[in-house]
Backbone as a chain_set.jsonl record, in Angstrom:
{"seq": "MKLLRRGGSDDSADHEVPATETAQAAAPEEPAPAKTTGKGRPTPKRRDAENRRRGPVAPAPLTAKEARERRKALRKSQTKEERKAAAAQRRSEAAERRNRMLAGEEKYLLPRDRGPVRAYVRDLVDSRRNLVGLFMPLALVLILSMFLGPVVQQYVTLAMFVMMLLMVIEGVYLGRMVNKKARERFPDSTDGGFGLGWYAFVRASQIRKLRAPLPRVEPGDAV", "coords": {"N": [[38.938, -94.976, -17.233], [41.593, -96.155, -15.404], [44.034, -94.695, -13.25], [47.459, -95.33, -12.768], [49.404, -95.407, -9.901], [52.678, -94.514, -8.585], [53.398, -96.515, -6.84], [52.153, -98.737, -7.831], [49.616, -99.339, -7.0], [46.15, -99.018, -7.444], [43.678, -96.448, -7.382], [40.34, -96.262, -6.812], [38.855, -94.009, -6.576], [39.966, -92.007, -8.05], [39.586, -90.582, -11.146], [39.813, -89.971, -14.616], [39.344, -86.739, -15.822], [37.385, -85.229, -18.305], [38.62, -82.938, -20.846], [36.898, -80.913, -21.756], [35.039, -80.65, -19.708], [36.72, -79.719, -17.735], [37.466, -77.179, -18.73], [35.006, -75.931, -18.716], [34.495, -75.85, -16.011], [36.547, -74.172, -15.145], [35.953, -71.724, -16.342], [34.343, -68.565, -15.565], [31.05, -68.198, -14.299], [28.489, -66.817, -16.278], [26.594, -63.894, -15.621], [23.095, -63.981, -15.07], [20.803, -62.643, -17.432], [19.17, -59.539, -16.817], [15.852, -59.535, -15.86], [13.297, -58.072, -17.451], [10.383, -56.512, -16.646], [7.254, -55.666, -17.862], [4.743, -53.02, -17.585], [2.23, -53.838, -18.208], [-0.136, -52.5, -18.449], [-1.894, -49.523, -19.562], [-0.419, -46.207, -19.318], [-1.578, -44.263, -16.663], [-3.687, -41.329, -16.752], [-2.776, -37.945, -15.805], [-4.561, -36.592, -14.087], [-6.037, -38.736, -13.171], [-4.101, -40.148, -11.793], [-3.608, -38.443, -9.723], [-5.897, -38.65, -8.405], [-8.001, -36.975, -9.12], [-10.761, -36.567, -10.508], [-12.625, -35.079, -12.98], [-15.828, -33.643, -13.258], [-18.721, -33.163, -15.392], [-18.595, -30.132, -17.316], [-20.134, -27.156, -16.325], [-22.691, -25.358, -18.065], [-22.31, -22.075, -19.563], [-23.428, -19.124, -17.825], [-26.619, -17.728, -18.635], [-27.846, -15.322, -18.057], [-27.334, -12.195, -16.256], [-28.243, -12.362, -13.66], [-28.199, -15.105, -13.126], [-25.432, -15.495, -13.251], [-24.616, -13.988, -11.016], [-25.803, -15.484, -8.972], [-24.365, -17.849, -9.195], [-21.82, -16.953, -8.474], [-22.279, -16.244, -5.808], [-22.928, -18.757, -4.712], [-20.482, -20.026, -5.122], [-18.804, -18.503, -3.479], [-19.848, -19.141, -0.974], [-19.126, -21.792, -0.756], [-16.415, -21.652, -0.423], [-13.516, -21.149, 1.661], [-12.404, -18.505, 3.912], [-9.746, -17.835, 3.377], [-9.458, -18.91, 0.825], [-11.247, -17.309, -0.599], [-9.975, -14.824, -0.394], [-7.606, -15.38, -1.782], [-8.674, -15.916, -4.339], [-9.802, -13.418, -4.95], [-7.482, -11.824, -5.027], [-6.214, -13.011, -7.2], [-8.034, -12.385, -9.243], [-7.801, -9.584, -9.292], [-5.14, -9.367, -10.072], [-5.231, -10.535, -12.642], [-6.986, -8.753, -13.905], [-5.456, -6.408, -13.83], [-3.349, -7.212, -15.449], [-4.671, -7.589, -17.906], [-5.464, -4.933, -18.394], [-2.985, -3.619, -18.63], [-2.014, -4.822, -20.948], [-3.947, -4.0, -22.717], [-3.528, -1.215, -22.698], [-1.037, -1.245, -23.846], [-1.688, -1.801, -26.421], [-2.259, -4.32, -27.495], [-3.939, -6.365, -29.715], [-5.76, -8.38, -28.989], [-6.725, -7.661, -26.499], [-7.967, -5.245, -26.74], [-10.702, -2.899, -26.737], [-13.791, -3.34, -28.579], [-14.241, -1.022, -30.153], [-11.709, -0.063, -30.653], [-10.327, -1.861, -32.169], [-8.59, -3.264, -34.975], [-6.665, -2.484, -37.96], [-7.172, -0.012, -39.16], [-8.239, 1.677, -37.158], [-6.033, 1.732, -35.451], [-4.206, 3.071, -37.067], [-5.479, 5.567, -37.306], [-5.354, 6.42, -34.658], [-2.602, 6.784, -34.417], [-2.277, 8.893, -36.236], [-3.703, 10.949, -34.932], [-2.285, 11.133, -32.522], [0.154, 12.02, -33.383], [-0.113, 14.703, -33.775], [-0.5, 18.051, -32.53], [-3.276, 18.955, -31.051], [-5.888, 21.33, -30.99], [-8.31, 20.772, -29.809], [-7.602, 19.246, -27.704], [-7.455, 20.865, -25.52], [-9.898, 20.988, -24.403], [-10.869, 19.744, -21.995], [-9.177, 20.904, -19.929], [-10.001, 23.607, -20.256], [-12.702, 23.414, -19.645], [-12.521, 22.902, -16.923], [-11.457, 25.335, -16.071], [-13.632, 26.98, -16.628], [-15.498, 26.038, -14.759], [-14.262, 26.754, -12.356], [-14.326, 29.494, -12.636], [-16.847, 30.191, -11.921], [-16.887, 30.821, -9.272], [-15.905, 33.311, -9.102], [-16.101, 36.883, -9.69], [-18.926, 38.467, -11.403], [-18.088, 39.937, -13.65], [-15.673, 38.753, -14.404], [-16.628, 36.251, -15.021], [-18.064, 36.781, -17.34], [-16.062, 37.405, -19.23], [-14.647, 34.994, -19.239], [-16.605, 33.23, -20.141], [-17.041, 34.223, -22.712], [-14.523, 33.756, -23.851], [-14.479, 30.982, -23.707], [-16.55, 30.372, -25.473], [-15.488, 31.219, -27.929], [-13.305, 29.474, -28.072], [-14.613, 27.017, -28.17], [-15.875, 27.216, -30.645], [-13.656, 27.248, -32.337], [-12.684, 24.708, -31.796], [-14.69, 23.074, -32.827], [-14.433, 23.645, -35.534], [-11.833, 22.677, -35.97], [-12.3, 20.004, -35.341], [-13.979, 19.154, -37.445], [-12.219, 19.458, -39.583], [-10.226, 17.624, -38.772], [-11.638, 15.18, -38.829], [-12.231, 14.913, -41.592], [-9.642, 14.82, -42.586], [-8.469, 12.445, -41.437], [-10.157, 10.524, -42.531], [-9.612, 10.749, -45.253], [-6.859, 10.041, -45.403], [-6.984, 7.486, -44.322], [-8.494, 6.12, -46.243], [-6.69, 6.222, -48.352], [-4.58, 4.684, -47.34], [-5.82, 2.27, -46.64], [-7.533, 1.066, -48.904], [-9.495, -0.894, -49.322], [-10.966, -1.066, -47.048], [-13.913, -0.883, -45.031], [-14.312, 0.748, -42.953], [-15.001, 3.898, -42.051], [-16.05, 7.3, -42.727], [-18.482, 9.212, -40.851], [-18.328, 7.917, -38.346], [-15.63, 7.138, -38.058], [-14.4, 9.643, -38.154], [-15.511, 10.831, -35.845], [-14.43, 9.158, -33.933], [-11.713, 9.869, -34.114], [-11.924, 12.544, -33.295], [-12.845, 12.357, -30.63], [-10.665, 11.038, -29.414], [-8.689, 12.952, -29.818], [-9.636, 14.981, -28.186], [-9.055, 14.139, -25.643], [-6.859, 14.186, -22.783], [-3.419, 13.715, -23.333], [-1.915, 11.887, -21.773], [-3.908, 10.374, -20.68], [-5.045, 8.865, -22.622], [-6.289, 5.889, -24.093], [-5.794, 3.086, -26.077], [-2.345, 3.682, -25.046], [-0.42, 6.367, -26.511], [1.619, 5.636, -29.348], [3.342, 7.091, -30.841], [5.207, 10.144, -30.996], [4.441, 13.699, -30.773], [4.729, 15.287, -33.885], [6.021, 13.197, -35.185], [6.438, 11.237, -38.142], [3.839, 9.501, -39.774]], "CA": [[40.317, -95.448, -17.276], [42.219, -96.058, -14.106], [45.394, -94.157, -13.223], [48.396, -96.14, -11.969], [50.343, -94.646, -9.069], [54.046, -94.996, -8.629], [53.504, -97.766, -6.092], [51.474, -99.803, -8.529], [48.262, -99.518, -6.49], [45.162, -98.181, -8.14], [42.693, -95.78, -6.512], [39.087, -96.237, -7.538], [38.193, -92.685, -6.475], [40.554, -91.079, -9.025], [39.152, -90.808, -12.525], [40.264, -88.981, -15.591], [38.311, -85.743, -16.1], [37.489, -84.766, -19.695], [39.134, -81.569, -21.008], [35.78, -79.975, -21.924], [34.481, -80.385, -18.384], [37.688, -78.882, -16.998], [37.366, -75.804, -19.232], [33.762, -75.351, -18.257], [34.614, -75.568, -14.573], [37.459, -73.042, -14.934], [35.358, -70.467, -16.836], [33.383, -67.981, -14.617], [29.662, -68.245, -14.727], [27.948, -65.549, -16.774], [25.405, -63.494, -14.864], [21.826, -64.128, -15.799], [20.298, -61.338, -17.895], [18.116, -58.951, -15.98], [14.516, -59.81, -16.367], [12.496, -56.842, -17.524], [8.945, -56.741, -16.499], [6.438, -54.569, -18.349], [3.648, -52.599, -16.723], [1.065, -54.631, -18.506], [-1.335, -51.659, -18.448], [-1.564, -48.193, -20.091], [-0.044, -45.188, -18.333], [-2.785, -43.493, -16.276], [-3.638, -39.889, -16.944], [-2.281, -37.244, -14.635], [-5.624, -36.292, -13.139], [-6.421, -39.982, -12.519], [-3.061, -40.491, -10.837], [-3.747, -37.561, -8.569], [-7.249, -38.866, -7.848], [-8.819, -35.786, -9.371], [-11.635, -36.813, -11.657], [-13.454, -33.916, -13.228], [-17.178, -33.9, -13.697], [-19.102, -32.386, -16.588], [-18.472, -28.685, -17.192], [-21.432, -26.491, -16.307], [-22.827, -24.387, -19.17], [-22.115, -20.674, -19.196], [-24.682, -18.486, -17.409], [-27.323, -17.032, -19.708], [-28.241, -13.984, -17.605], [-26.501, -11.636, -15.201], [-28.749, -12.871, -12.382], [-27.659, -16.453, -12.957], [-24.003, -15.367, -12.962], [-24.483, -13.548, -9.624], [-26.139, -16.605, -8.094], [-23.24, -18.786, -9.213], [-20.726, -16.383, -7.691], [-22.647, -16.358, -4.395], [-22.778, -20.161, -4.323], [-19.066, -20.336, -5.078], [-18.234, -17.875, -2.281], [-20.28, -19.889, 0.206], [-18.401, -23.065, -0.685], [-14.991, -21.398, -0.217], [-13.1, -20.62, 2.947], [-12.012, -17.103, 3.869], [-8.449, -17.742, 2.706], [-9.661, -19.167, -0.606], [-11.87, -16.119, -1.196], [-8.938, -13.792, -0.521], [-6.703, -15.762, -2.872], [-9.384, -15.743, -5.603], [-9.911, -11.984, -5.215], [-6.157, -11.34, -5.43], [-5.962, -13.492, -8.558], [-8.851, -11.593, -10.177], [-7.184, -8.253, -9.432], [-3.917, -9.51, -10.866], [-5.607, -10.77, -14.035], [-7.546, -7.512, -14.444], [-4.343, -5.484, -14.058], [-2.602, -7.703, -16.611], [-5.447, -7.271, -19.109], [-5.418, -3.486, -18.628], [-1.652, -3.269, -19.12], [-1.904, -5.256, -22.338], [-4.82, -3.131, -23.502], [-2.842, 0.061, -22.858], [0.086, -1.458, -24.764], [-2.204, -1.884, -27.784], [-2.398, -5.682, -28.003], [-5.233, -6.463, -30.389], [-6.651, -9.298, -28.286], [-7.254, -7.067, -25.265], [-8.564, -3.951, -27.027], [-12.147, -2.805, -26.835], [-14.21, -3.472, -29.986], [-14.138, 0.239, -30.893], [-10.302, 0.234, -30.926], [-9.686, -2.956, -32.891], [-8.424, -3.14, -36.414], [-5.534, -1.664, -38.397], [-7.593, 1.346, -39.501], [-8.317, 2.443, -35.917], [-4.666, 1.938, -34.975], [-3.608, 4.112, -37.907], [-6.086, 6.843, -36.929], [-4.78, 6.812, -33.363], [-1.26, 7.314, -34.66], [-2.429, 10.205, -36.86], [-4.109, 11.918, -33.91], [-1.225, 11.286, -31.521], [1.317, 12.707, -33.969], [-0.459, 16.111, -33.929], [-0.883, 18.852, -31.366], [-4.644, 19.32, -31.392], [-6.508, 22.366, -30.164], [-9.406, 20.184, -29.044], [-7.057, 18.654, -26.498], [-7.61, 21.818, -24.42], [-11.301, 21.048, -23.997], [-11.025, 19.388, -20.585], [-8.639, 21.971, -19.069], [-10.832, 24.811, -20.328], [-13.93, 23.147, -18.896], [-12.187, 23.077, -15.509], [-11.345, 26.782, -15.837], [-14.985, 27.526, -16.619], [-16.126, 25.69, -13.481], [-13.649, 27.567, -11.301], [-14.7, 30.899, -12.807], [-18.15, 30.438, -11.313], [-16.691, 31.328, -7.919], [-15.354, 34.658, -9.211], [-17.098, 37.93, -9.896], [-19.696, 38.371, -12.655], [-17.334, 40.484, -14.774], [-14.725, 37.715, -14.824], [-17.408, 35.184, -15.644], [-18.428, 37.171, -18.702], [-14.897, 37.251, -20.099], [-14.332, 33.564, -19.348], [-17.637, 32.625, -20.987], [-16.772, 34.63, -24.097], [-13.344, 33.022, -24.311], [-14.867, 29.593, -23.899], [-17.368, 30.284, -26.684], [-14.568, 31.293, -29.072], [-12.529, 28.236, -28.122], [-15.486, 25.931, -28.617], [-16.062, 27.363, -32.082], [-12.424, 26.803, -32.989], [-12.58, 23.255, -31.638], [-15.61, 22.458, -33.778], [-13.811, 23.76, -36.864], [-10.716, 21.735, -36.039], [-12.846, 18.654, -35.346], [-14.43, 18.846, -38.803], [-11.01, 19.276, -40.398], [-9.56, 16.381, -38.362], [-12.408, 14.05, -39.337], [-12.029, 14.801, -43.038], [-8.255, 14.451, -42.847], [-8.213, 11.042, -41.123], [-10.885, 9.7, -43.487], [-8.899, 10.77, -46.523], [-5.626, 9.262, -45.297], [-7.335, 6.082, -44.094], [-8.887, 5.542, -47.535], [-5.485, 6.039, -49.155], [-3.78, 3.598, -46.774], [-6.612, 1.029, -46.646], [-8.608, 1.323, -49.883], [-10.523, -1.931, -49.279], [-11.62, -1.065, -45.749], [-15.243, -0.271, -44.951], [-14.345, 1.587, -41.753], [-14.795, 5.283, -42.446], [-17.211, 8.156, -42.598], [-18.655, 9.993, -39.626], [-17.883, 7.146, -37.181], [-14.176, 7.22, -37.947], [-14.065, 11.022, -37.8], [-15.854, 11.045, -34.435], [-13.43, 8.426, -33.152], [-10.514, 10.705, -34.069], [-12.209, 13.751, -32.52], [-12.907, 11.991, -29.211], [-9.309, 10.775, -28.932], [-7.942, 14.212, -29.793], [-10.112, 15.819, -27.082], [-8.586, 13.61, -24.371], [-5.488, 14.509, -22.386], [-2.541, 12.733, -23.962], [-1.516, 10.846, -20.824], [-5.078, 9.588, -20.299], [-5.577, 8.15, -23.773], [-6.166, 4.431, -24.074], [-4.431, 2.686, -25.722], [-1.363, 4.755, -24.93], [0.163, 6.764, -27.803], [2.836, 4.956, -29.79], [4.196, 8.054, -31.544], [5.338, 11.454, -30.364], [4.0, 14.807, -31.64], [5.674, 15.63, -34.941], [6.523, 12.004, -35.872], [5.778, 10.904, -39.406], [3.023, 8.295, -39.69]], "C": [[40.959, -95.205, -15.943], [43.625, -95.531, -14.242], [46.251, -94.992, -12.302], [49.319, -95.24, -11.199], [51.726, -95.245, -9.197], [54.154, -96.344, -7.914], [52.77, -98.91, -6.727], [50.073, -100.03, -8.059], [47.312, -98.584, -7.207], [44.159, -97.648, -7.143], [41.409, -95.648, -7.294], [38.414, -94.886, -7.527], [38.7, -91.712, -7.493], [40.133, -91.484, -10.414], [39.719, -89.717, -13.395], [39.109, -88.06, -15.932], [38.463, -85.273, -17.53], [37.937, -83.311, -19.759], [38.012, -80.559, -21.12], [35.16, -79.634, -20.594], [35.401, -79.517, -17.57], [37.606, -77.43, -17.433], [36.104, -75.142, -18.763], [33.815, -75.015, -16.788], [35.497, -74.369, -14.313], [36.853, -71.732, -15.373], [34.356, -69.927, -15.834], [31.977, -68.024, -15.197], [29.173, -66.875, -15.162], [26.702, -65.174, -15.987], [24.151, -63.591, -15.713], [21.315, -62.762, -16.226], [19.15, -60.866, -17.018], [16.774, -59.145, -16.64], [13.685, -58.542, -16.314], [11.035, -57.208, -17.478], [8.192, -55.516, -16.987], [5.321, -54.235, -17.385], [2.397, -53.426, -16.969], [-0.239, -53.854, -18.528], [-0.961, -50.291, -19.002], [-1.241, -47.214, -18.974], [-1.269, -44.368, -17.951], [-2.596, -42.017, -16.539], [-3.257, -39.197, -15.654], [-3.379, -36.994, -13.613], [-6.136, -37.546, -12.45], [-5.388, -40.405, -11.491], [-3.158, -39.651, -9.575], [-5.128, -37.663, -7.935], [-8.108, -37.615, -7.979], [-9.625, -36.022, -10.64], [-12.592, -35.644, -11.809], [-14.826, -34.337, -13.722], [-17.495, -33.102, -14.939], [-19.033, -30.892, -16.323], [-19.849, -28.05, -17.28], [-21.527, -25.502, -17.459], [-22.677, -22.969, -18.67], [-23.453, -20.054, -18.79], [-25.289, -17.677, -18.541], [-27.684, -15.606, -19.331], [-27.289, -13.509, -16.518], [-26.935, -12.14, -13.826], [-28.21, -14.265, -12.098], [-26.172, -16.413, -12.632], [-23.785, -14.927, -11.51], [-24.79, -14.688, -8.66], [-25.006, -17.629, -8.053], [-22.074, -18.258, -8.39], [-21.023, -16.485, -6.2], [-22.477, -17.794, -3.903], [-21.312, -20.554, -4.22], [-18.412, -19.735, -3.841], [-18.625, -18.628, -1.011], [-19.511, -21.185, 0.363], [-16.91, -22.893, -0.428], [-14.732, -20.909, 1.204], [-12.671, -19.165, 2.784], [-10.689, -16.923, 3.139], [-8.586, -17.974, 1.207], [-10.308, -17.974, -1.291], [-10.853, -15.001, -1.366], [-7.992, -14.11, -1.674], [-7.37, -15.573, -4.23], [-9.526, -14.272, -5.961], [-8.575, -11.401, -5.668], [-5.828, -11.784, -6.849], [-6.771, -12.705, -9.579], [-8.267, -10.204, -10.372], [-5.928, -8.321, -10.279], [-4.227, -9.715, -12.341], [-6.182, -9.512, -14.675], [-6.441, -6.498, -14.735], [-3.528, -5.902, -15.274], [-3.341, -7.383, -17.905], [-5.398, -5.78, -19.427], [-4.056, -3.063, -19.178], [-1.487, -3.668, -20.589], [-2.801, -4.428, -23.242], [-4.147, -1.787, -23.745], [-1.655, -0.062, -23.812], [-0.372, -1.627, -26.206], [-2.298, -3.285, -28.344], [-3.829, -5.894, -28.498], [-6.227, -7.317, -29.614], [-7.357, -8.641, -27.115], [-7.883, -5.695, -25.503], [-10.082, -4.027, -26.987], [-12.553, -2.91, -28.304], [-14.055, -2.188, -30.791], [-12.705, 0.541, -31.316], [-9.622, -0.808, -31.791], [-9.596, -2.654, -34.383], [-7.274, -2.235, -36.796], [-5.926, -0.23, -38.726], [-7.65, 2.214, -38.246], [-6.928, 2.701, -35.336], [-3.974, 3.045, -35.768], [-4.172, 5.487, -37.561], [-5.547, 7.326, -35.589], [-3.388, 7.402, -33.544], [-1.325, 8.696, -35.317], [-2.779, 11.269, -35.826], [-2.977, 12.183, -32.937], [0.001, 12.003, -32.069], [1.081, 14.201, -34.154], [-0.666, 16.761, -32.565], [-2.24, 19.47, -31.687], [-5.183, 20.368, -30.423], [-7.627, 21.794, -29.303], [-8.912, 19.476, -27.789], [-7.147, 19.566, -25.288], [-9.035, 21.858, -23.886], [-11.468, 20.78, -22.504], [-10.394, 20.425, -19.66], [-9.48, 23.243, -19.078], [-12.163, 24.62, -19.594], [-13.681, 23.298, -17.398], [-12.048, 24.558, -15.158], [-12.722, 27.422, -15.772], [-15.694, 27.235, -15.295], [-15.558, 26.541, -12.352], [-14.041, 29.033, -11.409], [-16.055, 31.228, -12.201], [-18.034, 30.996, -9.901], [-16.104, 32.741, -7.918], [-16.482, 35.671, -9.451], [-17.811, 37.789, -11.226], [-18.953, 38.913, -13.859], [-16.356, 39.445, -15.314], [-15.467, 36.581, -15.526], [-17.783, 35.52, -17.085], [-17.262, 36.965, -19.66], [-14.546, 35.772, -20.295], [-15.345, 32.872, -20.259], [-17.42, 32.979, -22.454], [-15.575, 33.879, -24.668], [-13.672, 31.553, -24.572], [-15.693, 29.426, -25.173], [-16.484, 30.313, -27.922], [-13.781, 29.997, -29.22], [-13.385, 27.07, -28.601], [-15.727, 26.007, -30.119], [-14.836, 26.88, -32.847], [-12.267, 25.279, -32.899], [-13.501, 22.529, -32.61], [-15.017, 22.499, -35.182], [-12.666, 22.772, -37.004], [-11.219, 20.292, -36.066], [-13.315, 18.239, -36.724], [-13.237, 18.602, -39.713], [-10.325, 17.951, -40.065], [-10.301, 15.163, -38.893], [-12.223, 13.846, -40.831], [-10.618, 14.335, -43.355], [-8.002, 12.971, -42.592], [-8.98, 10.117, -42.075], [-10.162, 9.626, -44.819], [-7.649, 9.9, -46.467], [-5.917, 7.783, -45.063], [-7.758, 5.408, -45.389], [-7.675, 5.313, -48.423], [-4.66, 4.857, -48.66], [-4.502, 2.254, -46.847], [-7.79, 1.2, -47.62], [-9.741, 0.306, -49.824], [-11.288, -1.951, -47.962], [-12.98, -0.363, -45.831], [-15.38, 0.643, -43.74], [-14.029, 3.02, -42.157], [-16.057, 6.093, -42.22], [-17.259, 8.89, -41.266], [-18.14, 9.247, -38.395], [-16.384, 7.228, -36.983], [-13.738, 8.626, -37.587], [-14.378, 11.329, -36.34], [-14.873, 10.333, -33.511], [-12.144, 9.242, -33.012], [-10.739, 11.948, -33.209], [-12.229, 13.451, -31.014], [-11.506, 11.733, -28.662], [-8.503, 12.065, -28.848], [-8.373, 15.103, -28.636], [-9.647, 15.328, -25.724], [-7.173, 14.093, -24.072], [-4.567, 13.378, -22.838], [-2.196, 11.583, -23.017], [-2.676, 9.938, -20.435], [-5.67, 8.811, -21.47], [-5.314, 6.659, -23.649], [-6.638, 3.884, -25.42], [-3.469, 3.872, -25.711], [-0.781, 5.1, -26.304], [1.456, 6.013, -28.095], [3.816, 5.898, -30.466], [4.207, 9.344, -30.754], [4.823, 12.54, -31.31], [5.091, 15.195, -32.633], [6.243, 14.438, -35.673], [5.73, 11.769, -37.158], [5.052, 9.566, -39.26], [2.797, 7.758, -41.11]], "O": [[40.857, -94.101, -15.409], [44.335, -95.851, -15.195], [45.84, -95.328, -11.191], [49.967, -94.377, -11.792], [51.936, -96.296, -9.803], [54.916, -97.214, -8.337], [52.778, -100.005, -6.165], [49.366, -100.845, -8.651], [47.679, -97.455, -7.533], [43.827, -98.32, -6.166], [41.383, -94.991, -8.335], [37.525, -94.615, -8.335], [38.037, -90.724, -7.81], [40.318, -92.636, -10.808], [40.064, -88.641, -12.907], [38.024, -88.52, -16.289], [39.575, -84.944, -17.944], [37.67, -82.536, -18.841], [38.152, -79.441, -20.624], [34.792, -78.485, -20.35], [34.945, -78.673, -16.799], [37.668, -76.533, -16.592], [36.094, -73.953, -18.445], [33.248, -74.012, -16.355], [35.25, -73.614, -13.373], [37.211, -70.693, -14.819], [33.577, -70.704, -15.281], [31.763, -67.903, -16.403], [29.42, -65.88, -14.481], [25.852, -66.022, -15.715], [24.161, -63.316, -16.913], [21.389, -61.811, -15.447], [18.309, -61.635, -16.554], [16.61, -58.935, -17.842], [13.41, -58.012, -15.237], [10.551, -58.093, -18.185], [8.49, -54.408, -16.541], [4.981, -55.017, -16.497], [1.611, -53.679, -16.057], [-1.318, -54.44, -18.614], [0.209, -49.917, -18.92], [-1.71, -47.355, -17.845], [-1.939, -43.826, -18.83], [-1.471, -41.516, -16.547], [-3.386, -39.753, -14.563], [-3.164, -37.162, -12.412], [-6.609, -37.489, -11.315], [-5.734, -40.952, -10.443], [-2.823, -40.113, -8.484], [-5.487, -36.881, -7.054], [-8.845, -37.249, -7.063], [-9.171, -35.69, -11.734], [-13.287, -35.272, -10.864], [-14.959, -35.276, -14.508], [-16.619, -32.429, -15.484], [-19.373, -30.435, -15.232], [-20.634, -28.354, -18.179], [-20.53, -24.864, -17.798], [-22.891, -22.692, -17.49], [-24.494, -20.41, -19.341], [-24.58, -17.025, -19.308], [-27.816, -14.757, -20.212], [-26.541, -14.294, -15.936], [-26.106, -12.323, -12.935], [-27.813, -14.572, -10.974], [-25.696, -17.211, -11.824], [-22.88, -15.428, -10.842], [-24.113, -14.841, -7.644], [-24.721, -18.206, -7.003], [-21.412, -19.021, -7.686], [-20.127, -16.779, -5.408], [-21.949, -18.026, -2.815], [-20.934, -21.325, -3.337], [-17.562, -20.371, -3.218], [-17.826, -18.74, -0.081], [-19.268, -21.635, 1.483], [-16.204, -23.882, -0.234], [-15.607, -20.337, 1.855], [-12.583, -18.653, 1.668], [-10.523, -15.975, 2.372], [-7.915, -17.319, 0.409], [-9.97, -17.653, -2.43], [-10.868, -14.301, -2.378], [-7.622, -13.227, -2.448], [-6.723, -15.125, -5.176], [-9.39, -13.9, -7.127], [-8.533, -10.581, -6.585], [-5.233, -11.027, -7.616], [-6.269, -12.388, -10.657], [-8.239, -9.696, -11.492], [-5.677, -7.443, -11.104], [-3.564, -9.136, -13.201], [-5.911, -9.226, -15.841], [-6.476, -5.811, -15.755], [-3.068, -5.056, -16.041], [-2.73, -6.958, -18.885], [-5.3, -5.398, -20.593], [-3.984, -2.24, -20.091], [-0.888, -2.933, -21.374], [-2.463, -4.179, -24.4], [-4.182, -1.267, -24.86], [-1.306, 0.895, -24.503], [0.45, -1.601, -27.123], [-2.409, -3.445, -29.56], [-4.795, -5.632, -27.783], [-7.418, -7.005, -29.588], [-8.476, -9.025, -26.774], [-8.294, -5.043, -24.544], [-10.668, -5.092, -27.181], [-11.751, -2.605, -29.187], [-13.769, -2.245, -31.987], [-12.494, 1.322, -32.244], [-8.445, -0.656, -32.12], [-10.394, -1.912, -34.954], [-6.933, -1.317, -36.051], [-5.107, 0.678, -38.589], [-7.173, 3.349, -38.253], [-6.676, 3.774, -34.787], [-3.243, 3.857, -35.202], [-3.429, 6.468, -37.525], [-5.31, 8.52, -35.41], [-3.036, 8.394, -32.907], [-0.523, 9.573, -34.996], [-2.217, 12.364, -35.842], [-2.732, 13.331, -32.566], [0.802, 12.537, -31.301], [1.967, 14.906, -34.636], [-0.969, 16.09, -31.578], [-2.337, 20.393, -32.496], [-4.965, 20.3, -29.213], [-7.868, 22.274, -28.195], [-9.706, 19.141, -26.909], [-6.945, 19.123, -24.158], [-9.35, 22.669, -23.015], [-12.156, 21.539, -21.821], [-11.027, 20.803, -18.674], [-9.656, 23.885, -18.042], [-12.686, 25.56, -18.995], [-14.555, 23.779, -16.677], [-12.467, 24.989, -14.083], [-12.957, 28.309, -14.952], [-16.409, 28.09, -14.771], [-16.303, 26.998, -11.485], [-14.088, 29.742, -10.404], [-16.381, 32.396, -11.991], [-18.987, 31.583, -9.388], [-15.838, 33.304, -6.855], [-17.663, 35.327, -9.412], [-17.342, 37.057, -12.097], [-19.143, 38.425, -14.973], [-16.225, 39.275, -16.526], [-14.979, 36.024, -16.51], [-17.814, 34.64, -17.945], [-17.43, 36.427, -20.754], [-14.188, 35.356, -21.397], [-14.972, 32.016, -21.061], [-17.595, 32.136, -23.334], [-15.599, 33.424, -25.812], [-13.195, 30.962, -25.541], [-15.542, 28.428, -25.877], [-16.689, 29.537, -28.856], [-13.604, 29.482, -30.324], [-12.913, 26.226, -29.364], [-15.778, 24.978, -30.793], [-14.951, 26.198, -33.866], [-11.77, 24.646, -33.831], [-13.136, 21.488, -33.156], [-15.086, 21.521, -35.926], [-12.537, 22.105, -38.03], [-10.63, 19.446, -36.739], [-13.085, 17.104, -37.142], [-13.233, 17.666, -40.512], [-9.891, 17.233, -40.966], [-9.673, 14.212, -39.359], [-12.074, 12.712, -41.285], [-10.413, 13.549, -44.28], [-7.392, 12.299, -43.424], [-8.495, 9.031, -42.394], [-10.103, 8.567, -45.443], [-7.402, 9.109, -47.377], [-5.184, 6.921, -45.548], [-7.42, 4.246, -45.617], [-7.623, 4.331, -49.163], [-4.102, 4.11, -49.464], [-3.877, 1.221, -47.086], [-8.916, 1.452, -47.192], [-10.856, 0.62, -50.241], [-12.177, -2.784, -47.785], [-13.17, 0.597, -46.578], [-16.434, 1.241, -43.522], [-12.905, 3.318, -42.561], [-17.01, 5.625, -41.597], [-16.232, 9.153, -40.639], [-17.577, 9.866, -37.493], [-15.915, 7.374, -35.855], [-12.807, 8.8, -36.8], [-13.603, 12.01, -35.669], [-14.528, 10.84, -32.444], [-11.554, 9.302, -31.934], [-9.842, 12.362, -32.475], [-11.682, 14.218, -30.221], [-11.192, 12.167, -27.554], [-7.723, 12.253, -27.914], [-7.575, 15.902, -28.145], [-9.825, 16.035, -24.732], [-6.391, 14.371, -24.982], [-4.924, 12.205, -22.726], [-2.188, 10.424, -23.433], [-2.454, 8.845, -19.914], [-6.704, 8.161, -21.313], [-4.265, 6.227, -23.17], [-7.75, 4.179, -25.856], [-3.745, 4.922, -26.291], [-0.661, 4.227, -27.163], [2.276, 5.786, -27.206], [4.985, 5.558, -30.648], [3.318, 9.598, -29.941], [4.772, 12.326, -32.522], [6.242, 15.406, -32.251], [6.898, 14.621, -36.7], [4.536, 12.057, -37.245], [5.592, 8.617, -38.691], [2.13, 6.738, -41.286]]}, "num_chains": 1, "name": "protein.A"}
């Protein structure tokens, strides 16, 4: 449709624009949605990403000689700094295991110290003041007396004989006592008899500060 100007002349270049086209031209263009691209492949493992592919694990050595040969081969393949770092790590791990063993953690105890019965016997021994605990100090006195006169040696030897007799008597009493209480506390346990009594006697004969695992109770505490 042609538009008529005031002067009556028509302009062929002017045309009527539809309302829908005008609205579309006035509206701002919407931004195109971001195109997400997938990886298209599974996530690589960490060791593959770091280019560290592990080979088959060597079987454990069957003999002590084979273990020594493996350690020698490993030391030859390491630099001096790597050997120092490995030695420091081994010392640190050994110290950590010893500290946990002294603290009484079941995982790090020696086979002879494992189990609730052995822990209970240790507490029984540590809660008493035992005469057999003087065995090591008296043995040191006996050694030093050898440098003295023969008269002094006779008296020291006699005293040591009396003390040893008393220690044997106390050891027998201690073994019977811990076996009786262990059976009362753990009636279904098979740990007992002479082995359990000897275990209590050996611990009682040690100096308190040198016992391993360390005592958990003080002398006179109820167990």
